[in-house]
Biopython code that builds the backbone (N, CA, C, O; Angstrom):
import numpy as np
from Bio.PDB.StructureBuilder import StructureBuilder

atoms = [
    (1, "MET", "N", (-61.440, 36.315, 67.661)),
    (1, "MET", "CA", (-60.189, 36.042, 68.365)),
    (1, "MET", "C", (-60.170, 34.596, 68.828)),
    (1, "MET", "O", (-61.215, 34.004, 69.102)),
    (2, "THR", "N", (-59.007, 34.050, 68.910)),
    (2, "THR", "CA", (-58.853, 32.661, 69.320)),
    (2, "THR", "C", (-58.381, 32.575, 70.773)),
    (2, "THR", "O", (-57.694, 33.468, 71.269)),
    (3, "ASN", "N", (-58.752, 31.515, 71.426)),
    (3, "ASN", "CA", (-58.277, 31.279, 72.781)),
    (3, "ASN", "C", (-57.048, 30.389, 72.784)),
    (3, "ASN", "O", (-56.452, 30.159, 73.837)),
    (4, "SER", "N", (-56.667, 29.894, 71.639)),
    (4, "SER", "CA", (-55.513, 29.018, 71.511)),
    (4, "SER", "C", (-54.226, 29.825, 71.706)),
    (4, "SER", "O", (-54.188, 31.028, 71.447)),
    (5, "ASP", "N", (-53.188, 29.148, 72.162)),
    (5, "ASP", "CA", (-51.892, 29.810, 72.310)),
    (5, "ASP", "C", (-51.286, 30.183, 70.967)),
    (5, "ASP", "O", (-50.523, 31.145, 70.873)),
    (6, "HIS", "N", (-51.625, 29.419, 69.915)),
    (6, "HIS", "CA", (-51.078, 29.663, 68.582)),
    (6, "HIS", "C", (-52.189, 29.588, 67.556)),
    (6, "HIS", "O", (-53.234, 28.986, 67.802)),
    (7, "ALA", "N", (-51.959, 30.211, 66.383)),
    (7, "ALA", "CA", (-52.966, 30.226, 65.326)),
    (7, "ALA", "C", (-52.287, 30.288, 63.966)),
    (7, "ALA", "O", (-51.128, 30.683, 63.841)),
    (8, "VAL", "N", (-53.038, 29.890, 62.961)),
    (8, "VAL", "CA", (-52.660, 30.100, 61.571)),
    (8, "VAL", "C", (-53.682, 31.078, 61.008)),
    (8, "VAL", "O", (-54.888, 30.840, 61.083)),
    (9, "VAL", "N", (-53.198, 32.174, 60.447)),
    (9, "VAL", "CA", (-54.068, 33.172, 59.829)),
    (9, "VAL", "C", (-53.844, 33.095, 58.323)),
    (9, "VAL", "O", (-52.706, 33.104, 57.853)),
    (10, "ILE", "N", (-54.932, 33.021, 57.580)),
    (10, "ILE", "CA", (-54.891, 32.812, 56.136)),
    (10, "ILE", "C", (-55.450, 34.027, 55.400)),
    (10, "ILE", "O", (-56.447, 34.621, 55.811)),
    (11, "THR", "N", (-54.782, 34.380, 54.302)),
    (11, "THR", "CA", (-55.313, 35.375, 53.377)),
    (11, "THR", "C", (-54.875, 34.994, 51.968)),
    (11, "THR", "O", (-54.057, 34.092, 51.787)),
    (12, "THR", "N", (-55.422, 35.681, 50.979)),
    (12, "THR", "CA", (-55.035, 35.464, 49.587)),
    (12, "THR", "C", (-54.809, 36.813, 48.908)),
    (12, "THR", "O", (-55.360, 37.833, 49.324)),
    (13, "THR", "N", (-53.993, 36.801, 47.859)),
    (13, "THR", "CA", (-53.771, 37.986, 47.027)),
    (13, "THR", "C", (-53.833, 37.548, 45.566)),
    (13, "THR", "O", (-53.891, 36.356, 45.266)),
    (14, "ASP", "N", (-53.818, 38.526, 44.663)),
    (14, "ASP", "CA", (-53.938, 38.185, 43.243)),
    (14, "ASP", "C", (-52.595, 38.073, 42.521)),
    (14, "ASP", "O", (-52.564, 37.857, 41.310)),
    (15, "SER", "N", (-51.486, 38.218, 43.251)),
    (15, "SER", "CA", (-50.181, 38.052, 42.607)),
    (15, "SER", "C", (-49.153, 37.559, 43.620)),
    (15, "SER", "O", (-49.253, 37.814, 44.820)),
    (16, "GLU", "N", (-48.172, 36.851, 43.097)),
    (16, "GLU", "CA", (-47.098, 36.364, 43.958)),
    (16, "GLU", "C", (-46.318, 37.522, 44.568)),
    (16, "GLU", "O", (-45.945, 37.473, 45.740)),
    (17, "ALA", "N", (-46.074, 38.554, 43.784)),
    (17, "ALA", "CA", (-45.311, 39.701, 44.287)),
    (17, "ALA", "C", (-46.020, 40.351, 45.467)),
    (17, "ALA", "O", (-45.382, 40.659, 46.474)),
    (18, "LYS", "N", (-47.325, 40.563, 45.363)),
    (18, "LYS", "CA", (-48.082, 41.162, 46.470)),
    (18, "LYS", "C", (-48.061, 40.254, 47.689)),
    (18, "LYS", "O", (-47.932, 40.724, 48.819)),
    (19, "ALA", "N", (-48.188, 38.952, 47.459)),
    (19, "ALA", "CA", (-48.177, 38.006, 48.579)),
    (19, "ALA", "C", (-46.840, 38.047, 49.313)),
    (19, "ALA", "O", (-46.798, 38.039, 50.544)),
    (20, "ARG", "N", (-45.752, 38.092, 48.553)),
    (20, "ARG", "CA", (-44.427, 38.111, 49.178)),
    (20, "ARG", "C", (-44.176, 39.420, 49.936)),
    (20, "ARG", "O", (-43.564, 39.413, 51.004)),
    (21, "VAL", "N", (-44.645, 40.529, 49.389)),
    (21, "VAL", "CA", (-44.493, 41.817, 50.079)),
    (21, "VAL", "C", (-45.275, 41.799, 51.393)),
    (21, "VAL", "O", (-44.746, 42.185, 52.435)),
    (22, "LEU", "N", (-46.526, 41.355, 51.345)),
    (22, "LEU", "CA", (-47.341, 41.303, 52.562)),
    (22, "LEU", "C", (-46.742, 40.335, 53.579)),
    (22, "LEU", "O", (-46.670, 40.654, 54.766)),
    (23, "ALA", "N", (-46.317, 39.170, 53.132)),
    (23, "ALA", "CA", (-45.714, 38.185, 54.036)),
    (23, "ALA", "C", (-44.468, 38.759, 54.714)),
    (23, "ALA", "O", (-44.287, 38.611, 55.923)),
    (24, "GLY", "N", (-43.624, 39.406, 53.937)),
    (24, "GLY", "CA", (-42.414, 40.000, 54.499)),
    (24, "GLY", "C", (-42.709, 41.095, 55.503)),
    (24, "GLY", "O", (-42.049, 41.192, 56.537)),
    (25, "ALA", "N", (-43.706, 41.924, 55.200)),
    (25, "ALA", "CA", (-44.073, 43.007, 56.107)),
    (25, "ALA", "C", (-44.601, 42.460, 57.431)),
    (25, "ALA", "O", (-44.278, 42.988, 58.495)),
    (26, "VAL", "N", (-45.400, 41.419, 57.368)),
    (26, "VAL", "CA", (-45.958, 40.824, 58.589)),
    (26, "VAL", "C", (-44.859, 40.200, 59.438)),
    (26, "VAL", "O", (-44.809, 40.421, 60.648)),
    (27, "VAL", "N", (-43.985, 39.427, 58.816)),
    (27, "VAL", "CA", (-42.898, 38.791, 59.567)),
    (27, "VAL", "C", (-41.960, 39.855, 60.130)),
    (27, "VAL", "O", (-41.511, 39.744, 61.271)),
    (28, "ASN", "N", (-41.661, 40.884, 59.339)),
    (28, "ASN", "CA", (-40.805, 41.973, 59.817)),
    (28, "ASN", "C", (-41.409, 42.688, 61.020)),
    (28, "ASN", "O", (-40.684, 43.117, 61.917)),
    (29, "ALA", "N", (-42.733, 42.815, 61.041)),
    (29, "ALA", "CA", (-43.420, 43.471, 62.163)),
    (29, "ALA", "C", (-43.583, 42.537, 63.365)),
    (29, "ALA", "O", (-44.150, 42.937, 64.382)),
    (30, "LYS", "N", (-43.094, 41.303, 63.259)),
    (30, "LYS", "CA", (-43.174, 40.289, 64.319)),
    (30, "LYS", "C", (-44.623, 39.933, 64.680)),
    (30, "LYS", "O", (-44.922, 39.557, 65.814)),
    (31, "LEU", "N", (-45.507, 40.061, 63.692)),
    (31, "LEU", "CA", (-46.891, 39.640, 63.896)),
    (31, "LEU", "C", (-47.073, 38.166, 63.538)),
    (31, "LEU", "O", (-48.097, 37.565, 63.863)),
    (32, "ALA", "N", (-46.088, 37.596, 62.874)),
    (32, "ALA", "CA", (-46.047, 36.160, 62.586)),
    (32, "ALA", "C", (-44.588, 35.734, 62.543)),
    (32, "ALA", "O", (-43.708, 36.514, 62.179)),
    (33, "ALA", "N", (-44.345, 34.487, 62.921)),
    (33, "ALA", "CA", (-42.979, 33.959, 62.885)),
    (33, "ALA", "C", (-42.591, 33.548, 61.483)),
    (33, "ALA", "O", (-41.421, 33.620, 61.107)),
    (34, "CYS", "N", (-43.569, 33.116, 60.711)),
    (34, "CYS", "CA", (-43.285, 32.685, 59.346)),
    (34, "CYS", "C", (-44.540, 32.804, 58.513)),
    (34, "CYS", "O", (-45.655, 32.846, 59.034)),
    (35, "ALA", "N", (-44.338, 32.858, 57.210)),
    (35, "ALA", "CA", (-45.444, 32.919, 56.271)),
    (35, "ALA", "C", (-45.128, 32.006, 55.102)),
    (35, "ALA", "O", (-44.029, 32.050, 54.549)),
    (36, "GLN", "N", (-46.071, 31.198, 54.735)),
    (36, "GLN", "CA", (-45.913, 30.332, 53.569)),
    (36, "GLN", "C", (-46.756, 30.895, 52.439)),
    (36, "GLN", "O", (-47.934, 31.202, 52.627)),
    (37, "VAL", "N", (-46.154, 31.031, 51.268)),
    (37, "VAL", "CA", (-46.796, 31.623, 50.100)),
    (37, "VAL", "C", (-46.858, 30.555, 49.012)),
    (37, "VAL", "O", (-45.838, 29.962, 48.661)),
    (38, "TYR", "N", (-48.053, 30.312, 48.481)),
    (38, "TYR", "CA", (-48.168, 29.319, 47.414)),
    (38, "TYR", "C", (-49.375, 29.603, 46.527)),
    (38, "TYR", "O", (-50.357, 30.210, 46.955)),
    (39, "ALA", "N", (-49.274, 29.147, 45.276)),
    (39, "ALA", "CA", (-50.320, 29.368, 44.278)),
    (39, "ALA", "C", (-51.513, 28.456, 44.552)),
    (39, "ALA", "O", (-51.358, 27.298, 44.940)),
    (40, "ILE", "N", (-52.710, 29.012, 44.338)),
    (40, "ILE", "CA", (-53.953, 28.245, 44.453)),
    (40, "ILE", "C", (-54.892, 28.658, 43.330)),
    (40, "ILE", "O", (-54.686, 29.687, 42.686)),
    (41, "SER", "N", (-55.902, 27.870, 43.102)),
    (41, "SER", "CA", (-56.976, 28.206, 42.172)),
    (41, "SER", "C", (-58.237, 28.397, 42.998)),
    (41, "SER", "O", (-58.638, 27.498, 43.737)),
    (42, "SER", "N", (-58.869, 29.566, 42.879)),
    (42, "SER", "CA", (-60.052, 29.869, 43.677)),
    (42, "SER", "C", (-61.288, 29.957, 42.792)),
    (42, "SER", "O", (-61.257, 30.566, 41.723)),
    (43, "ILE", "N", (-62.370, 29.344, 43.247)),
    (43, "ILE", "CA", (-63.676, 29.453, 42.612)),
    (43, "ILE", "C", (-64.606, 29.998, 43.681)),
    (43, "ILE", "O", (-64.722, 29.418, 44.761)),
    (44, "TYR", "N", (-65.269, 31.109, 43.386)),
    (44, "TYR", "CA", (-66.061, 31.779, 44.408)),
    (44, "TYR", "C", (-67.177, 32.594, 43.755)),
    (44, "TYR", "O", (-67.121, 32.907, 42.566)),
    (45, "ARG", "N", (-68.182, 32.928, 44.549)),
    (45, "ARG", "CA", (-69.258, 33.787, 44.089)),
    (45, "ARG", "C", (-68.948, 35.210, 44.551)),
    (45, "ARG", "O", (-68.675, 35.440, 45.729)),
    (46, "TRP", "N", (-68.991, 36.157, 43.625)),
    (46, "TRP", "CA", (-68.736, 37.557, 43.954)),
    (46, "TRP", "C", (-69.681, 38.416, 43.131)),
    (46, "TRP", "O", (-69.713, 38.335, 41.903)),
    (47, "GLU", "N", (-70.451, 39.242, 43.835)),
    (47, "GLU", "CA", (-71.407, 40.152, 43.211)),
    (47, "GLU", "C", (-72.329, 39.408, 42.241)),
    (47, "GLU", "O", (-72.590, 39.878, 41.133)),
    (48, "GLY", "N", (-72.822, 38.229, 42.677)),
    (48, "GLY", "CA", (-73.806, 37.481, 41.929)),
    (48, "GLY", "C", (-73.273, 36.584, 40.823)),
    (48, "GLY", "O", (-74.052, 35.892, 40.168)),
    (49, "LYS", "N", (-71.974, 36.580, 40.603)),
    (49, "LYS", "CA", (-71.387, 35.751, 39.547)),
    (49, "LYS", "C", (-70.374, 34.782, 40.152)),
    (49, "LYS", "O", (-69.707, 35.088, 41.141)),
    (50, "VAL", "N", (-70.276, 33.606, 39.533)),
    (50, "VAL", "CA", (-69.245, 32.655, 39.934)),
    (50, "VAL", "C", (-67.967, 33.024, 39.189)),
    (50, "VAL", "O", (-67.946, 33.097, 37.961)),
    (51, "GLU", "N", (-66.919, 33.250, 39.942)),
    (51, "GLU", "CA", (-65.622, 33.660, 39.403)),
    (51, "GLU", "C", (-64.611, 32.540, 39.602)),
    (51, "GLU", "O", (-64.774, 31.697, 40.484)),
    (52, "GLN", "N", (-63.580, 32.535, 38.790)),
    (52, "GLN", "CA", (-62.481, 31.579, 38.935)),
    (52, "GLN", "C", (-61.189, 32.332, 38.659)),
    (52, "GLN", "O", (-61.024, 32.931, 37.596)),
    (53, "ASP", "N", (-60.270, 32.298, 39.626)),
    (53, "ASP", "CA", (-59.020, 33.045, 39.500)),
    (53, "ASP", "C", (-57.856, 32.270, 40.095)),
    (53, "ASP", "O", (-58.023, 31.444, 40.991)),
    (54, "GLN", "N", (-56.678, 32.559, 39.573)),
    (54, "GLN", "CA", (-55.445, 32.120, 40.218)),
    (54, "GLN", "C", (-55.150, 33.131, 41.312)),
    (54, "GLN", "O", (-55.205, 34.338, 41.078)),
    (55, "GLU", "N", (-54.840, 32.649, 42.493)),
    (55, "GLU", "CA", (-54.482, 33.518, 43.605)),
    (55, "GLU", "C", (-53.255, 32.948, 44.298)),
    (55, "GLU", "O", (-52.789, 31.849, 43.999)),
    (56, "TRP", "N", (-52.760, 33.730, 45.224)),
    (56, "TRP", "CA", (-51.621, 33.320, 46.051)),
    (56, "TRP", "C", (-52.090, 33.335, 47.491)),
    (56, "TRP", "O", (-52.560, 34.358, 47.991)),
    (57, "ARG", "N", (-51.963, 32.198, 48.155)),
    (57, "ARG", "CA", (-52.392, 32.055, 49.541)),
    (57, "ARG", "C", (-51.195, 32.278, 50.453)),
    (57, "ARG", "O", (-50.071, 31.881, 50.146)),
    (58, "ILE", "N", (-51.463, 32.914, 51.568)),
    (58, "ILE", "CA", (-50.439, 33.118, 52.595)),
    (58, "ILE", "C", (-50.970, 32.524, 53.895)),
    (58, "ILE", "O", (-52.056, 32.877, 54.354)),
    (59, "ASP", "N", (-50.193, 31.623, 54.480)),
    (59, "ASP", "CA", (-50.493, 31.061, 55.796)),
    (59, "ASP", "C", (-49.497, 31.645, 56.780)),
    (59, "ASP", "O", (-48.296, 31.394, 56.680)),
    (60, "PHE", "N", (-49.987, 32.415, 57.721)),
    (60, "PHE", "CA", (-49.145, 33.033, 58.743)),
    (60, "PHE", "C", (-49.203, 32.200, 60.016)),
    (60, "PHE", "O", (-50.293, 31.852, 60.470)),
    (61, "LYS", "N", (-48.053, 31.870, 60.605)),
    (61, "LYS", "CA", (-47.981, 31.164, 61.887)),
    (61, "LYS", "C", (-47.727, 32.206, 62.964)),
    (61, "LYS", "O", (-46.749, 32.951, 62.894)),
    (62, "THR", "N", (-48.608, 32.260, 63.964)),
    (62, "THR", "CA", (-48.521, 33.316, 64.961)),
    (62, "THR", "C", (-49.018, 32.845, 66.320)),
    (62, "THR", "O", (-49.469, 31.710, 66.471)),
    (63, "ARG", "N", (-48.930, 33.726, 67.299)),
    (63, "ARG", "CA", (-49.506, 33.481, 68.620)),
    (63, "ARG", "C", (-50.986, 33.859, 68.596)),
    (63, "ARG", "O", (-51.385, 34.781, 67.885)),
    (64, "GLY", "N", (-51.788, 33.150, 69.367)),
    (64, "GLY", "CA", (-53.216, 33.444, 69.433)),
    (64, "GLY", "C", (-53.507, 34.875, 69.842)),
    (64, "GLY", "O", (-54.464, 35.479, 69.359)),
    (65, "GLY", "N", (-52.693, 35.418, 70.723)),
    (65, "GLY", "CA", (-52.898, 36.776, 71.197)),
    (65, "GLY", "C", (-52.622, 37.854, 70.153)),
    (65, "GLY", "O", (-52.943, 39.023, 70.371)),
    (66, "LEU", "N", (-52.034, 37.474, 69.028)),
    (66, "LEU", "CA", (-51.736, 38.439, 67.966)),
    (66, "LEU", "C", (-52.723, 38.393, 66.810)),
    (66, "LEU", "O", (-52.595, 39.168, 65.862)),
    (67, "VAL", "N", (-53.703, 37.499, 66.870)),
    (67, "VAL", "CA", (-54.624, 37.324, 65.748)),
    (67, "VAL", "C", (-55.337, 38.622, 65.386)),
    (67, "VAL", "O", (-55.423, 38.964, 64.207)),
    (68, "ASP", "N", (-55.843, 39.343, 66.365)),
    (68, "ASP", "CA", (-56.569, 40.592, 66.067)),
    (68, "ASP", "C", (-55.647, 41.637, 65.434)),
    (68, "ASP", "O", (-56.022, 42.276, 64.451)),
    (69, "ARG", "N", (-54.455, 41.815, 65.985)),
    (69, "ARG", "CA", (-53.507, 42.788, 65.422)),
    (69, "ARG", "C", (-53.080, 42.382, 64.016)),
    (69, "ARG", "O", (-52.990, 43.227, 63.125)),
    (70, "LEU", "N", (-52.818, 41.099, 63.814)),
    (70, "LEU", "CA", (-52.428, 40.608, 62.499)),
    (70, "LEU", "C", (-53.564, 40.794, 61.500)),
    (70, "LEU", "O", (-53.326, 41.216, 60.369)),
    (71, "SER", "N", (-54.784, 40.487, 61.898)),
    (71, "SER", "CA", (-55.934, 40.665, 61.013)),
    (71, "SER", "C", (-56.104, 42.121, 60.609)),
    (71, "SER", "O", (-56.386, 42.413, 59.447)),
    (72, "THR", "N", (-55.937, 43.023, 61.544)),
    (72, "THR", "CA", (-56.020, 44.462, 61.243)),
    (72, "THR", "C", (-54.914, 44.869, 60.289)),
    (72, "THR", "O", (-55.161, 45.614, 59.340)),
    (73, "PHE", "N", (-53.699, 44.393, 60.523)),
    (73, "PHE", "CA", (-52.560, 44.711, 59.654)),
    (73, "PHE", "C", (-52.837, 44.236, 58.230)),
    (73, "PHE", "O", (-52.618, 44.976, 57.271)),
    (74, "ILE", "N", (-53.317, 43.005, 58.096)),
    (74, "ILE", "CA", (-53.622, 42.478, 56.761)),
    (74, "ILE", "C", (-54.667, 43.359, 56.078)),
    (74, "ILE", "O", (-54.491, 43.754, 54.926)),
    (75, "ALA", "N", (-55.742, 43.663, 56.779)),
    (75, "ALA", "CA", (-56.824, 44.480, 56.194)),
    (75, "ALA", "C", (-56.312, 45.844, 55.747)),
    (75, "ALA", "O", (-56.715, 46.344, 54.697)),
    (76, "GLU", "N", (-55.427, 46.445, 56.536)),
    (76, "GLU", "CA", (-54.905, 47.777, 56.217)),
    (76, "GLU", "C", (-53.931, 47.762, 55.048)),
    (76, "GLU", "O", (-53.757, 48.785, 54.386)),
    (77, "HIS", "N", (-53.291, 46.626, 54.777)),
    (77, "HIS", "CA", (-52.272, 46.541, 53.730)),
    (77, "HIS", "C", (-52.721, 45.736, 52.511)),
    (77, "HIS", "O", (-51.912, 45.420, 51.639)),
    (78, "HIS", "N", (-53.988, 45.412, 52.455)),
    (78, "HIS", "CA", (-54.522, 44.574, 51.378)),
    (78, "HIS", "C", (-55.260, 45.444, 50.368)),
    (78, "HIS", "O", (-55.845, 46.462, 50.735)),
    (79, "ASP", "N", (-55.236, 45.044, 49.084)),
    (79, "ASP", "CA", (-55.928, 45.849, 48.075)),
    (79, "ASP", "C", (-57.265, 45.250, 47.628)),
    (79, "ASP", "O", (-57.919, 45.818, 46.754)),
    (80, "TYR", "N", (-57.685, 44.129, 48.198)),
    (80, "TYR", "CA", (-59.006, 43.586, 47.884)),
    (80, "TYR", "C", (-60.077, 44.408, 48.601)),
    (80, "TYR", "O", (-59.834, 44.938, 49.685)),
    (81, "ASP", "N", (-61.257, 44.512, 47.995)),
    (81, "ASP", "CA", (-62.386, 45.176, 48.657)),
    (81, "ASP", "C", (-62.746, 44.458, 49.957)),
    (81, "ASP", "O", (-63.020, 45.096, 50.974)),
    (82, "GLU", "N", (-62.741, 43.143, 49.912)),
    (82, "GLU", "CA", (-63.062, 42.328, 51.086)),
    (82, "GLU", "C", (-62.085, 41.161, 51.147)),
    (82, "GLU", "O", (-62.400, 40.070, 50.672)),
    (83, "PRO", "N", (-60.899, 41.373, 51.725)),
    (83, "PRO", "CA", (-59.899, 40.302, 51.747)),
    (83, "PRO", "C", (-60.319, 39.147, 52.658)),
    (83, "PRO", "O", (-60.955, 39.338, 53.694)),
    (84, "GLU", "N", (-59.940, 37.958, 52.234)),
    (84, "GLU", "CA", (-60.111, 36.790, 53.088)),
    (84, "GLU", "C", (-59.129, 36.912, 54.251)),
    (84, "GLU", "O", (-57.921, 37.043, 54.048)),
    (85, "ILE", "N", (-59.656, 36.868, 55.453)),
    (85, "ILE", "CA", (-58.821, 36.813, 56.651)),
    (85, "ILE", "C", (-59.490, 35.808, 57.576)),
    (85, "ILE", "O", (-60.523, 36.092, 58.183)),
    (86, "ILE", "N", (-58.892, 34.640, 57.672)),
    (86, "ILE", "CA", (-59.442, 33.555, 58.479)),
    (86, "ILE", "C", (-58.372, 33.106, 59.458)),
    (86, "ILE", "O", (-57.210, 32.933, 59.089)),
    (87, "SER", "N", (-58.771, 32.918, 60.708)),
    (87, "SER", "CA", (-57.811, 32.392, 61.682)),
    (87, "SER", "C", (-58.284, 31.029, 62.162)),
    (87, "SER", "O", (-59.469, 30.803, 62.409)),
    (88, "LEU", "N", (-57.319, 30.137, 62.283)),
    (88, "LEU", "CA", (-57.571, 28.782, 62.758)),
    (88, "LEU", "C", (-56.707, 28.525, 63.983)),
    (88, "LEU", "O", (-55.496, 28.736, 63.935)),
    (89, "PRO", "N", (-57.304, 28.074, 65.075)),
    (89, "PRO", "CA", (-56.488, 27.778, 66.253)),
    (89, "PRO", "C", (-55.621, 26.557, 66.004)),
    (89, "PRO", "O", (-56.046, 25.605, 65.350)),
    (90, "VAL", "N", (-54.422, 26.590, 66.520)),
    (90, "VAL", "CA", (-53.528, 25.439, 66.465)),
    (90, "VAL", "C", (-53.822, 24.614, 67.715)),
    (90, "VAL", "O", (-53.652, 25.088, 68.838)),
    (91, "THR", "N", (-54.258, 23.394, 67.509)),
    (91, "THR", "CA", (-54.624, 22.543, 68.645)),
    (91, "THR", "C", (-53.526, 21.578, 69.033)),
    (91, "THR", "O", (-53.660, 20.838, 70.007)),
    (92, "GLY", "N", (-52.436, 21.581, 68.276)),
    (92, "GLY", "CA", (-51.302, 20.733, 68.595)),
    (92, "GLY", "C", (-50.149, 21.065, 67.679)),
    (92, "GLY", "O", (-50.309, 21.775, 66.687)),
    (93, "GLY", "N", (-48.997, 20.551, 68.018)),
    (93, "GLY", "CA", (-47.811, 20.791, 67.207)),
    (93, "GLY", "C", (-46.575, 20.425, 67.995)),
    (93, "GLY", "O", (-46.644, 20.152, 69.193)),
    (94, "SER", "N", (-45.441, 20.422, 67.311)),
    (94, "SER", "CA", (-44.217, 20.079, 68.016)),
    (94, "SER", "C", (-43.868, 21.205, 68.991)),
    (94, "SER", "O", (-43.904, 22.379, 68.621)),
    (95, "PRO", "N", (-43.535, 20.857, 70.217)),
    (95, "PRO", "CA", (-43.238, 21.876, 71.220)),
    (95, "PRO", "C", (-42.120, 22.826, 70.798)),
    (95, "PRO", "O", (-42.198, 24.027, 71.058)),
    (96, "GLY", "N", (-41.097, 22.307, 70.160)),
    (96, "GLY", "CA", (-39.991, 23.160, 69.736)),
    (96, "GLY", "C", (-40.416, 24.177, 68.698)),
    (96, "GLY", "O", (-40.021, 25.341, 68.774)),
    (97, "TYR", "N", (-41.224, 23.755, 67.719)),
    (97, "TYR", "CA", (-41.701, 24.674, 66.680)),
    (97, "TYR", "C", (-42.595, 25.748, 67.285)),
    (97, "TYR", "O", (-42.452, 26.930, 66.972)),
    (98, "LEU", "N", (-43.511, 25.340, 68.144)),
    (98, "LEU", "CA", (-44.421, 26.312, 68.751)),
    (98, "LEU", "C", (-43.671, 27.285, 69.661)),
    (98, "LEU", "O", (-44.040, 28.456, 69.751)),
    (99, "ALA", "N", (-42.629, 26.815, 70.328)),
    (99, "ALA", "CA", (-41.794, 27.718, 71.135)),
    (99, "ALA", "C", (-41.079, 28.712, 70.231)),
    (99, "ALA", "O", (-40.924, 29.878, 70.594)),
    (100, "TRP", "N", (-40.642, 28.262, 69.053)),
    (100, "TRP", "CA", (-39.995, 29.161, 68.091)),
    (100, "TRP", "C", (-40.987, 30.221, 67.609)),
    (100, "TRP", "O", (-40.630, 31.396, 67.514)),
    (101, "VAL", "N", (-42.234, 29.824, 67.302)),
    (101, "VAL", "CA", (-43.250, 30.792, 66.884)),
    (101, "VAL", "C", (-43.436, 31.840, 67.970)),
    (101, "VAL", "O", (-43.496, 33.036, 67.682)),
    (102, "THR", "N", (-43.530, 31.389, 69.225)),
    (102, "THR", "CA", (-43.685, 32.323, 70.328)),
    (102, "THR", "C", (-42.503, 33.267, 70.430)),
    (102, "THR", "O", (-42.689, 34.476, 70.566)),
    (103, "ALA", "N", (-41.302, 32.742, 70.368)),
    (103, "ALA", "CA", (-40.092, 33.571, 70.500)),
    (103, "ALA", "C", (-39.979, 34.588, 69.371)),
    (103, "ALA", "O", (-39.576, 35.727, 69.606)),
    (104, "GLU", "N", (-40.326, 34.197, 68.166)),
    (104, "GLU", "CA", (-40.165, 35.093, 67.002)),
    (104, "GLU", "C", (-41.238, 36.147, 66.896)),
    (104, "GLU", "O", (-41.134, 37.053, 66.070)),
    (105, "THR", "N", (-42.283, 36.047, 67.727)),
    (105, "THR", "CA", (-43.355, 37.044, 67.682)),
    (105, "THR", "C", (-43.397, 37.897, 68.950)),
    (105, "THR", "O", (-44.379, 38.589, 69.217)),
    (106, "ARG", "N", (-42.347, 37.835, 69.701)),
    (106, "ARG", "CA", (-42.220, 38.698, 70.891)),
    (106, "ARG", "C", (-41.435, 39.949, 70.510)),
    (106, "ARG", "O", (-40.481, 39.879, 69.735)),
    (107, "SER", "N", (-41.830, 41.062, 71.043)),
    (107, "SER", "CA", (-41.120, 42.330, 70.744)),
    (107, "SER", "C", (-39.776, 42.378, 71.422)),
    (107, "SER", "O", (-39.049, 43.361, 71.282)),
]
sb = StructureBuilder()
sb.init_structure("model")
sb.init_model(0)
sb.init_chain("A")
sb.init_seg("    ")
for serial, (resi, resn, name, xyz) in enumerate(atoms, 1):
    if name == "N":
        sb.init_residue(resn, " ", resi, " ")
    sb.init_atom(name, np.array(xyz, "f"), 0.0, 1.0, " ", f" {name:<3s}", serial, name[0])
structure = sb.get_structure()
C-alpha cells in the first residue's frame, strides 16, 4: 500500500480487447479515474525460459487509499497465472488533475 494521496497502478494483458474491458470495468467501478491502454513489447523470464511477447499495458490513475482494492480487483478479473500489479506513488502533479482523480474515484 502507498502512503501517497495518489498512485498509478500498472498491469499488462495479452490483448487489446482484454485490456480495454479491464480498464472500463475499473473506471466504471470508480477504482480509478482513468486508464491508459497501449501496446508494449515484453521480454521476461518465465518458468526458466526467456520469453518475448506483445502485451497491452494499462496505467490506472487512482487515489492512494484505493490501491489495495484496485489490486484485488485486477487480480480477480485477470486471466494471467501471476499478473503484473505494480503501484507507484504520485509525488507531484497538477493540482487540478489530481483533484479530478480524487473526485472521480469517490463513491
